[in-house]
Phi, psi and omega in degrees: 000137180288138177219137183253135181233132169265133184240140183278312194265105180266123184261328182205128184290156173150163180230135191203149176231146174171181180283149172274142175235106188271122184279125177254122181261145169291154177289113183251012183285145187278149174286132181280357184288148180268165182241165177258169186306324187290343180262353180309311183301314181298316183291323177292318176302316176299316181297311185297327177290323180294321179299309183303314180295315178299314181301313183303312183294316182296314178311312182290320181289330182301333183298330185252344187212124179294338180302318184287336175298315179295323182292325178297319177299317181297309191297335174248018173296123179304328184294314179295310186295314180300313182305311179298309180297320174304324176292319177298310178290312194269333191240002178050046175256150181287169189305311184295314181295321178293318174300316179293319181289325181289319177293318177300325182292308188293320184291325176298318178300314180292319188288339178281352182286153190277333184278125182306311183301316183292325174301324183295335173296333174299320179292327175293318178298315179298322180298311178297312180300322175298319181293319177297321179295325172300312179304312180300316181273351178074031181241159178253144174239085183237032182305315190280338181285351188269002184278119185230017176206161183301120181215162170258117190281125173243123181218167170297312173201166172233137186264157174312314188289338178302325178301325185277334186271339180266147183280104187286348173293342181262356185262118179270333180178175180230153175220123172237147180285327180248179172095165179226187183298340180255012174284170185303313184293335176291313177293316175302316183299313179299320182288329181266358182062042174248138175299139181209138176239130186233163184061040184269092181302134180068012179302325183288344176271346185256344190230145177234154180306132181100335177300147177270143183227130161252131180222139177250099181272004176272317179263342176091051182235137169239123173249119177272139179046067185291146180274186185300316179298319184290322174297322175295319180293321182281332170303319179285323178294319174310310185296316180292324175294318181295329180288320178298319181296316176296322176300314181297323182293326178286316179299321177309333180275353184265159172298150175275084184219154179278172179302325181263022164085019169277123188252146173223176186248139173253103181254175180243149174264137181219166178224011182192166173304319185296319184293328172298312177302328177285329187277328186303324175299341178282000179065036176292163180258358182166178174252117187271343178200113171254111177282128182264352189306323185297334176292336179265324186285330180265032180224164180252014181204161168301123185297136184290173182290325183289320182298314184294311189302313183305321180294304181301319183293317184292325173297319176296319176293317181302327179275350168057041176103343172291154176304133176231097181274114184253120181278133176291171195309123178242076187248168181096180183076254179253006181241110185247170176237135176298337186250016179223128183270118177275344190074168184273125182235141179289322179225084183297340180291334180255009187252229183279092182206165172050240185291341182289321180293317183298318185278344173281323176251077186296329172298321172298312187294316181291332176295317182285319177301319174301316181299315183293326177294308182301320181288341178294345180282350181252007180169186182274064183282139173236140180268134175230133181259134178264151168066030174283130179242350183218157177294332178296317175300306179304318171307310179301318176308305181298322180299313181296320173301315181299316178301318182298319178297318181290320179298310183300312178304313178301328182274349182073031180258136190282151173192166186276113180296336181255020178313134184271136179238132178230190184210148172286141171252099187216016177222148177304326177298321176287345171282319181300314184270014184306327181289326178287319182293325181297339180282340194250351182231164182267354178187156172246146168234120181271125177261100192283342182295306181287322183297320174300315180297316186278323179299317181268000185046047181235129174273107188290352175274354176276107190291338181288334181237006184304334180290345179275348178284109182208113189286351178270010182292138177308322177295320177296312175295324171300324177295320177298320177293324176295321181297314179298317182297315182294323178294312180297323182292340178263354171089020180249158179284142176239124172246182174218126177245008178278171182301332185297342183297331186248013177287120177300325178293327187278340189308306182296328175296311180292326172298318185286335178283343179096024174300133188270324185219129184254126181236132190207181167303136189295336180291345180268355189300314188293319178297312178303314183295322179292322174303306179307313192282354180254002183239175171243148181297322183299313181289331175292321182292316179297319178294313180301322175301320181293309183307318182298337179271353187283145177248349178244144174301318184290332174298320180288315179297323182287327169297312184285335173289000000 
């Protein structure tokens, strides 16, 4: 019998029909029983043997897929290993339970973070935990390697390593019962240009392997066992979608300019070298935000100058002269380090974080600045400071940068003497002082996620008030406009690296305000370019002028709709 399911969370757009392949997983839940002192050594030995077995598998897999290289580092990370062994020895929990609790703890830390890339590290941690648990239990998880025909994969959730073991030429799309638009399967689907719907409650109770599925991931509709009329409707939808994709592929090669000749730059936000490699085929014009936190969070120590230099150098070389804006360490708030004590804070988002830590730990900050300067000799690197709220902070940052330049000159190490330095605009104070900041930096980049949160004093993670978090609020838009106006008055470029930069409703307003550079998920670039090329700057400016006069959110929404 045909059944239609409506879904709120679209992870990746697309229309597709095909057979369902329901992923069956082995039971990896831990036995809750405790052990006695005499069993401690045996449990530790079991865990260490599981680590060695997992390492052997991952070392072999890492030769063909970079995902497994990252997992190999995680599986032998002393923080994870020590955490498990400490639970076995100190709490007398069996190896499985100790592993489960330790992995859950670290994954929860990552998943609670505001940053999309950092949340993704939680998926990696769970994936490694699953592999170790399989070794401990002596079971195999090979459900996805059995796919040998065109199917829509239906699963509770999908992990990073699942991407590597399934034959993607047979995968038409994804439906998962868990996960959100920033989960691994969502990011993977967008990168692969496959339709995906996530967080579909109860889908595993509704569908069996072999059932026919028609799905429209643009509007969020699943039809189970479609009848003839539905098949005909979705066949037409697929043709329309395929035609649009061909058009976007052609548009991707064209300049990002309006009908009346106004040009802007379309950049990508990334969090790793792998992200850059995935972004380049989308015809980006540069990197508007390279997050450096992964270098610190996937380590058991503050990364050395040499470790950082190699990564920044590779990033610069991959871009072949295009801009790479690298944000200095933005840790704290919802991003922690296992090897650094932040202290207990009542409100960490307003506390010891980002540039405040860097100016407090000048040794850590200068190590990063030296690495960035040295890498600038290999490409068009720009340095960006986060969370600056005062001219005094900016002056101190630049003074430390000057010290690093002097040291490198004395050591005879090359760097770009004219390296451009900019800052994030993400707090109300940075908007108020934008005219002063603009005299002292080479560019602004607006971080709309934090700017919205701080301007409205709304914790978007708080469900009771999350509906108040709205980047279309007049105060947020006026702050954005002020930053752009002050930047242009001083003759500097103003970009945006927050999620707002790829919001279709926001595009004309931001264009009308005069935003120079839009930085976003690489997969969104073609759609944004298509929108730009179908409008005029004159119309966008007229709309933006009207929006800037609005006092109510509803007024703005009515104008944009």
